C-alpha positions as CSV (number, residue, x, y, z in Angstrom):
1,M,-10.7,19.8,-18.3
2,T,-10.0,17.0,-20.7
3,F,-8.9,13.6,-19.6
4,L,-5.6,14.1,-21.5
5,Q,-4.9,17.2,-19.5
6,L,-5.8,15.5,-16.2
7,L,-3.6,12.6,-17.1
8,L,-0.7,14.8,-18.0
9,I,-0.9,16.8,-14.8
10,A,-1.3,13.7,-12.6
11,V,1.6,11.8,-14.2
12,V,3.9,14.8,-14.2
13,Q,3.1,15.5,-10.5
14,G,3.3,11.8,-9.5
15,I,6.6,11.3,-11.2
16,T,8.4,14.5,-10.6
17,E,7.3,15.0,-7.0
18,F,9.4,12.0,-6.0
19,L,12.2,11.8,-8.6
20,P,14.8,14.5,-7.9
21,I,14.0,16.5,-11.0
22,S,11.6,19.3,-9.7
23,S,7.8,18.9,-9.8
24,S,7.1,22.6,-9.6
25,G,9.5,23.3,-12.5
26,H,7.7,20.7,-14.7
27,L,4.1,21.7,-13.7
28,I,4.8,25.4,-14.2
29,L,6.1,24.6,-17.7
30,I,3.0,22.7,-18.8
31,P,1.1,25.9,-19.8
32,Y,4.3,27.2,-21.5
33,L,4.8,24.0,-23.6
34,T,1.1,23.1,-24.3
35,E,-2.2,24.8,-25.1
36,F,-3.6,23.7,-21.7
37,S,-4.7,26.4,-19.3
38,D,-3.6,26.5,-15.7
39,Q,-5.3,23.6,-13.8
40,G,-6.5,25.8,-10.9
41,P,-6.4,25.3,-7.1
42,L,-8.9,22.5,-6.9
43,I,-6.7,20.2,-9.1
44,D,-3.6,21.4,-7.2
45,V,-5.1,20.1,-3.9
46,A,-6.2,16.9,-5.6
47,V,-2.7,16.0,-6.8
48,H,-1.2,16.9,-3.5
49,V,-3.7,14.6,-1.7
50,G,-2.9,11.8,-4.2
51,S,0.9,12.3,-3.6
52,L,0.4,12.3,0.2
53,L,-1.7,9.1,0.2
54,A,0.9,7.4,-2.0
55,I,3.6,8.2,0.5
56,I,1.5,7.0,3.4
57,V,0.6,3.7,1.7
58,Y,4.1,2.9,0.4
59,F,5.8,3.7,3.7
60,F,3.0,2.6,5.9
61,K,5.2,0.8,8.4
62,D,7.4,3.9,8.8
63,V,4.3,6.1,9.1
64,V,3.0,3.8,11.9
65,V,6.4,4.2,13.7
66,L,6.3,8.0,13.5
67,A,2.6,8.0,14.6
68,R,3.6,5.8,17.6
69,G,6.3,8.4,18.4
70,G,3.8,11.2,18.1
71,F,1.4,9.5,20.5
72,A,4.2,8.7,22.9
73,S,5.0,12.4,22.9
74,I,1.6,13.2,24.5
75,G,1.9,10.3,27.0
76,I,0.1,7.6,25.0
77,G,2.4,4.6,25.0
78,N,6.1,4.3,25.7
79,A,8.3,4.4,22.5
80,P,11.4,6.5,23.2
81,S,13.2,5.8,19.9
82,E,10.0,6.4,17.8
83,R,9.3,9.5,19.8
84,Q,12.8,10.8,19.0
85,L,12.4,10.2,15.3
86,F,9.0,11.9,15.3
87,W,10.4,15.0,16.8
88,W,13.4,15.1,14.4
89,I,10.9,15.0,11.6
90,V,9.0,17.9,13.2
91,L,12.2,19.8,13.6
92,G,13.1,19.2,9.9
93,T,9.7,20.6,8.9
94,I,10.0,23.9,10.8
95,P,12.4,25.6,8.3
96,A,10.1,25.0,5.3
97,V,7.1,26.2,7.3
98,A,8.9,29.3,8.4
99,F,10.2,30.1,4.9
100,G,6.7,29.5,3.4
101,L,5.1,31.8,5.9
102,S,7.7,34.4,5.4
103,I,7.0,34.3,1.6
104,K,3.2,34.7,2.3
105,M,3.9,37.7,4.6
106,G,6.1,39.3,1.9
107,L,9.3,39.4,3.9
108,F,11.4,38.4,0.9
109,N,9.8,40.4,-1.8
110,G,12.8,42.6,-2.5
111,V,15.2,39.6,-2.5
112,A,13.0,37.5,-4.7
113,E,12.7,40.3,-7.3
114,N,16.2,41.6,-7.3
115,V,18.1,38.3,-6.9
116,F,15.9,35.6,-8.3
117,G,14.0,37.6,-10.9
118,V,10.5,36.9,-9.7
119,Q,7.8,38.9,-8.1
120,I,5.8,37.8,-5.1
121,I,2.2,39.0,-5.2
122,D,-0.3,37.9,-2.4
123,G,2.2,35.3,-1.3
124,D,2.6,33.7,-4.7
125,L,5.6,33.5,-7.0
126,M,4.6,35.3,-10.2
127,S,6.2,34.9,-13.6
128,S,8.7,37.5,-14.8
129,I,10.4,37.8,-18.2
130,R,13.2,35.6,-16.9
131,F,11.1,33.1,-15.0
132,T,12.0,30.2,-17.1
133,D,15.7,31.1,-16.8
134,L,15.3,30.8,-13.0
135,I,13.9,27.2,-13.4
136,A,16.6,26.3,-15.9
137,V,19.5,27.6,-13.7
138,N,18.1,25.8,-10.6
139,L,17.7,22.6,-12.5
140,I,21.3,22.7,-13.6
141,F,22.8,24.1,-10.3
142,Y,21.0,21.8,-7.9
143,G,21.4,18.9,-10.3
144,L,25.2,19.3,-10.3
145,L,25.1,19.6,-6.5
146,L,23.1,16.4,-6.3
147,G,25.8,14.6,-8.4
148,L,28.6,16.0,-6.2
149,A,26.9,14.9,-3.0
150,D,26.1,11.5,-4.3
151,Y,29.7,10.9,-5.6
152,L,31.4,12.1,-2.4
153,G,28.9,11.1,0.2
154,K,29.5,8.0,2.3
155,E,26.9,5.2,2.6
156,V,26.8,4.5,6.3
157,K,23.6,5.9,7.7
158,A,19.9,4.7,7.7
159,F,16.8,6.7,8.5
160,E,16.8,5.3,12.1
161,D,20.2,6.9,12.6
162,M,18.7,10.4,12.2
163,S,19.8,13.0,14.8
164,W,18.4,16.4,15.5
165,R,21.3,17.9,13.5
166,D,20.5,15.8,10.5
167,G,16.8,16.5,10.7
168,L,17.5,20.3,10.9
169,I,20.1,20.3,8.0
170,V,17.8,18.3,5.7
171,G,14.9,20.5,6.8
172,L,16.8,23.7,5.9
173,A,17.6,22.2,2.5
174,Q,13.9,21.4,2.1
175,A,13.0,25.0,2.6
176,L,14.9,25.9,-0.6
177,A,12.4,23.8,-2.6
178,I,9.9,26.7,-2.6
179,I,12.0,28.2,-5.4
180,P,10.9,26.6,-8.7
181,G,13.3,24.2,-10.4
182,T,15.0,23.3,-7.1
183,S,13.2,20.0,-6.4
184,R,12.1,19.2,-2.9
185,S,13.1,15.5,-3.2
186,G,16.3,16.4,-5.0
187,V,17.6,19.0,-2.5
188,T,16.7,16.8,0.5
189,M,18.4,13.8,-1.0
190,T,21.4,15.9,-1.7
191,A,21.6,17.0,1.9
192,A,21.1,13.4,3.2
193,R,23.7,12.0,0.9
194,A,26.2,14.7,2.0
195,L,25.5,13.6,5.6
196,G,26.4,10.0,4.8
197,Y,23.0,8.4,4.3
198,K,22.8,5.4,1.9
199,R,21.1,6.2,-1.4
200,V,17.9,4.2,-0.6
201,E,17.9,5.7,3.0
202,A,18.3,9.2,1.6
203,A,15.2,8.7,-0.5
204,R,13.3,7.2,2.4
205,F,14.4,10.1,4.6
206,S,13.3,12.6,1.9
207,F,9.9,10.9,1.4
208,L,9.0,10.7,5.1
209,L,10.1,14.3,5.7
210,S,7.8,15.3,2.8
211,I,4.6,14.1,4.5
212,P,4.0,17.3,6.5
213,A,5.4,19.4,3.7
214,V,3.1,17.9,1.0
215,A,0.1,18.0,3.4
216,G,0.9,21.7,4.3
217,A,1.2,22.7,0.6
218,G,-2.2,21.2,0.0
219,V,-3.8,23.0,3.0
220,L,-2.3,26.3,1.9
221,I,-4.2,26.1,-1.4
222,V,-7.6,25.4,0.3
223,P,-8.5,29.1,0.9
224,E,-8.1,29.7,-2.8
225,I,-10.7,27.1,-3.5
226,F,-13.3,28.7,-1.2
227,E,-12.4,32.2,-2.6
228,A,-13.0,30.9,-6.1
229,G,-16.2,29.1,-5.1
230,A,-15.0,25.8,-6.4
231,T,-16.8,22.6,-5.4
232,L,-15.7,18.9,-5.4
233,A,-15.7,17.7,-9.0
234,W,-15.0,14.5,-10.9
235,D,-12.0,16.2,-12.4
236,A,-10.4,16.5,-8.9
237,L,-11.2,12.9,-8.0
238,I,-9.7,11.6,-11.3
239,A,-6.6,13.8,-10.9
240,G,-6.1,12.5,-7.3
241,V,-6.5,8.9,-8.2
242,L,-4.1,9.1,-11.2
243,T,-1.6,11.0,-9.1
244,F,-1.7,8.4,-6.4
245,I,-1.0,5.6,-9.0
246,S,1.8,7.4,-10.7
247,A,3.4,8.5,-7.4
248,F,3.2,5.0,-5.9
249,L,4.8,3.4,-8.9
250,T,7.5,6.1,-9.1
251,M,8.5,5.5,-5.4
252,A,8.6,1.8,-6.0
253,F,10.8,2.3,-9.1
254,L,13.1,4.8,-7.4
255,M,13.6,2.7,-4.2
256,N,14.6,-0.3,-6.3
257,F,16.7,1.7,-8.7
258,L,18.8,3.2,-6.0
259,K,19.7,-0.2,-4.6
260,K,21.9,-0.8,-7.7
261,A,22.5,2.6,-9.3
262,S,23.7,6.1,-8.5
263,M,21.9,9.5,-9.0
264,L,23.9,10.2,-12.2
265,V,20.9,9.6,-14.6
266,F,18.9,12.3,-12.7
267,V,21.9,14.7,-12.8
268,I,22.2,14.3,-16.6
269,Y,18.4,14.8,-17.1
270,R,18.4,17.9,-15.0
271,V,21.3,19.5,-16.8
272,A,20.0,18.5,-20.2
273,M,16.6,20.0,-19.4
274,G,18.0,23.1,-18.0
275,V,20.2,23.7,-21.1
276,A,17.2,23.0,-23.3
277,L,15.1,25.5,-21.5
278,L,17.8,28.2,-21.8
279,A,18.0,27.5,-25.5
280,L,14.2,27.4,-26.1
281,F,13.3,30.5,-24.0
């Protein structure tokens, strides 16, 4: 792979994974809009690892709190509030895991093909004639939903105020992100804003909830690497480092941006991109 292709994939992943504009939608469209071939499972794992490390480094204090809660859950230490937050994050992760496993087991094949216009083969979403339409429609629909939730949502809650109900609701929203064009960060921020979380706290909630989701997505790709006989390569290392840098800078930008602005710019971008895709394809 050329450095330009690795740079494009890493920057797109690092930016769109955390901005509410759909990473899968943008990554899937790279082969459509360029002459680059698909990056393959090894690069997919590398960019997921880069994203995961960026979250851990940027939110290190919060990660330590959650880790303390995890240890307290098995009798190491005494941190009741941290333990509760840890289990609410676990609860919020369950819907995405259940939905992902259901997809892998083929339980939604008929619904996916008849309702969403995609086929699921060996647990993977496969392109159909109208696949770009699916991405475009989801960009528009969930973009407008984000705008509505952000406009109507109160700004009263912080991450520390999370309850089991909030964790479950945002977790159910996260499960929808397996559909291209939805945006994991976008749909979880939408749910958090609808529940009354401040904009910055909604983003913080979304990013911390993404830790097991991003890690799990990377782990699910690992068997494909062994099946393909791939080995660790410089390409993967470069992609991971570039993704880490772009993801870290993106999170820093977004957390500062949301202190003084609304989600409107992301809503406009999503709608404009969705309309452009419908026109082009």
